[in-house]
C-alpha positions in Angstrom: -31.1 74.5 -29.9 -30.5 77.5 -32.2 -34.2 77.4 -33.2 -35.3 77.4 -29.6 -33.0 80.3 -28.8 -34.4 82.3 -31.7 -38.0 81.6 -30.7 -37.2 82.6 -27.1 -35.5 85.8 -28.3 -38.5 86.6 -30.5 -40.9 86.2 -27.5 -38.8 88.4 -25.2 -38.5 91.1 -27.8 -42.2 90.9 -28.6 -43.0 91.2 -24.9 -40.7 94.2 -24.5 -42.3 95.9 -27.5 -45.8 95.3 -26.2 -44.9 96.7 -22.8 -43.5 99.9 -24.3 -46.1 100.7 -26.9 -48.9 103.1 -26.3 -52.0 101.2 -25.1 -55.3 102.2 -26.5 -57.8 102.6 -23.6 -61.5 103.3 -24.4 -64.0 104.8 -22.1 -67.5 103.3 -22.7 -70.8 103.5 -20.9 -74.3 105.0 -20.9 -74.8 108.7 -21.4 -74.0 111.0 -18.5 -72.2 108.3 -16.5 -69.1 110.5 -16.4 -66.9 109.1 -19.1 -65.6 112.5 -20.3 -65.3 113.7 -16.7 -63.0 110.7 -15.9 -61.0 111.2 -19.2 -60.6 114.9 -18.3 -59.5 114.0 -14.8 -56.8 111.6 -16.1 -55.6 114.0 -18.8 -55.5 116.9 -16.4 -53.5 114.9 -13.9 -50.9 113.8 -16.4 -50.9 116.4 -19.2 -52.4 119.5 -17.6 -55.1 119.6 -20.3 -58.7 118.4 -20.4 -60.0 116.3 -23.2 -63.7 117.3 -23.7 -66.7 119.3 -22.7 -68.9 118.1 -19.9 -72.6 119.0 -19.7 -75.7 118.0 -17.8 -77.5 117.5 -21.2 -77.2 113.9 -22.3 -75.0 113.0 -25.3 -72.7 116.1 -25.0 -70.0 113.8 -26.5 -71.3 112.8 -29.9 -68.0 112.0 -31.6 -65.0 109.9 -30.5 -62.4 112.2 -29.0 -58.9 111.2 -27.9 -55.6 112.3 -26.3 -52.8 110.7 -28.3 -50.3 109.9 -25.5 -50.8 110.2 -21.8 -48.0 108.9 -19.7 -49.2 107.7 -16.3 -46.7 107.0 -13.5 -47.7 104.8 -10.6 -45.4 103.2 -8.0 -42.3 103.5 -10.1 -43.9 102.4 -13.3 -44.7 104.5 -16.3 -47.1 103.5 -19.1 -48.2 105.3 -22.2 -51.9 105.4 -22.9 -54.0 106.7 -25.8 -57.1 107.9 -24.1 -60.2 107.4 -26.3 -63.5 108.9 -25.0 -66.6 107.6 -26.8 -70.2 108.8 -27.1 -72.6 107.3 -24.6 -74.3 104.1 -25.7 -78.1 104.1 -25.6 -80.8 101.7 -27.0 -83.1 104.6 -27.8 -82.6 108.2 -28.7 -85.6 110.5 -29.0 -85.2 114.2 -29.8 -88.1 115.0 -27.5 -85.9 113.9 -24.6 -83.7 116.9 -25.2 -86.5 119.5 -25.2 -86.8 119.4 -21.4 -83.2 120.7 -21.2 -84.2 123.9 -23.0 -83.0 122.9 -26.5 -85.3 124.0 -29.4 -86.8 121.5 -31.7 -84.3 121.8 -34.5 -81.3 121.7 -32.2 -82.8 118.7 -30.4 -83.3 116.8 -33.6 -79.8 117.5 -34.8 -78.4 116.4 -31.4 -80.4 113.1 -31.6 -79.1 112.4 -35.1 -75.5 113.1 -34.1 -75.9 111.0 -30.9 -77.2 108.1 -33.0 -74.2 108.3 -35.4 -71.9 108.6 -32.3 -73.2 105.3 -31.0 -72.4 103.6 -34.3 -68.9 105.2 -34.2 -68.4 103.9 -30.6 -69.1 100.3 -31.6 -66.9 100.5 -34.6 -64.0 101.7 -32.5 -64.2 98.6 -30.2 -62.1 96.5 -32.5 -59.3 99.1 -32.1 -59.2 98.9 -28.2 -56.5 97.2 -26.1 -58.7 97.5 -23.0 -61.9 99.3 -22.0 -63.0 101.2 -18.9 -66.7 101.0 -18.5 -67.9 104.1 -16.6 -71.2 103.6 -14.7 -73.2 106.0 -12.6 -73.3 104.4 -9.2 -76.6 106.2 -8.4 -78.3 104.3 -11.2 -79.4 100.6 -11.5 -76.4 98.9 -13.2 -78.5 96.0 -14.6 -79.7 97.6 -17.8 -79.9 96.5 -21.5 -77.3 99.1 -22.4 -74.7 97.9 -19.8 -75.3 94.2 -20.7 -74.9 95.0 -24.4 -71.6 96.9 -23.9 -70.1 94.1 -21.8 -71.4 91.5 -24.2 -69.6 93.2 -27.1 -66.4 93.4 -25.1 -66.5 89.8 -24.0 -67.1 88.7 -27.6 -64.0 90.5 -28.6 -62.0 89.3 -25.5 -61.2 92.9 -24.5 -60.1 93.3 -20.9 -62.5 95.3 -18.8 -62.3 97.6 -15.7 -65.6 99.0 -14.3 -65.4 102.5 -12.8 -68.3 103.1 -10.5 -68.5 106.9 -10.7 -70.3 109.5 -8.6 -69.6 107.8 -5.2 -69.7 111.3 -3.7 -73.5 111.4 -4.3 -75.6 110.3 -1.3 -77.6 107.6 -3.1 -74.6 106.0 -4.7 -74.5 102.2 -4.4 -71.2 100.8 -5.5 -72.0 97.4 -3.9 -74.9 96.9 -6.3 -72.5 97.3 -9.3 -70.1 94.8 -7.7 -72.9 92.3 -7.2 -74.3 92.8 -10.7 -70.9 92.2 -12.4 -69.0 90.0 -9.9 -66.6 88.7 -12.5 -65.0 92.1 -13.1 -62.9 94.5 -11.1 -64.9 97.5 -9.9 -63.3 100.6 -8.5 -65.4 103.4 -6.9 -64.5 106.9 -7.8 -65.7 110.4 -8.2 -64.3 111.8 -11.4 -65.7 115.3 -10.5 -64.1 115.4 -7.1 -61.0 113.3 -7.8 -61.9 110.8 -5.1 -60.2 107.5 -5.0 -58.0 108.1 -8.1 -55.0 106.4 -6.6 -57.0 103.2 -6.4 -58.2 103.8 -9.9 -54.7 104.1 -11.3 -53.6 101.0 -9.4 -56.6 99.1 -11.0 -55.7 100.6 -14.4 -52.1 99.2 -14.2 -53.5 95.9 -13.1 -55.7 95.9 -16.1 -52.8 96.3 -18.5 -51.4 92.9 -17.2 -54.4 91.2 -18.9 -53.5 92.7 -22.3 
């Protein structure tokens, strides 16, 4: 009986510790889907400070950046999160793709090199995540090699997933297509830029933590 009580006590204490620790939440997805915009929105909502720079030029985020502790409150509950914003995942990076944004050749080559290193860093960080929010551009076709690769890596590691269908404020957004492409995952439509549907996002985020 004493052995059973000790085991039960250990499980209860372990559960309490797990619920109180800061959960590491990673933001993953293709370039320019809005990962940093969403991370900024969350950090601004709960800390008053943004996390990173947003740009129309792909691969603006080329190094992992984070906010150590963001306490989010929702419906009487409070959870501490470590927000980890990662560089966009891509299967091909060509410096020439940056030239059309007005970058000179040397700057474009440097950006391409840093972006490639950033992708490697993003993948390496996966093993450190408690859960991942995949941010997808709802105006783009969700069925892509990049998205399948990201989800495949997460499934292999048994990391809980929430899909944020971003840019629903744009006319050609098609959240339904994302839902039908990934029916086994929770999908929440948002506009990180406008702050649209963030209450539903936070509800989904708290629901995600129950899977950890």
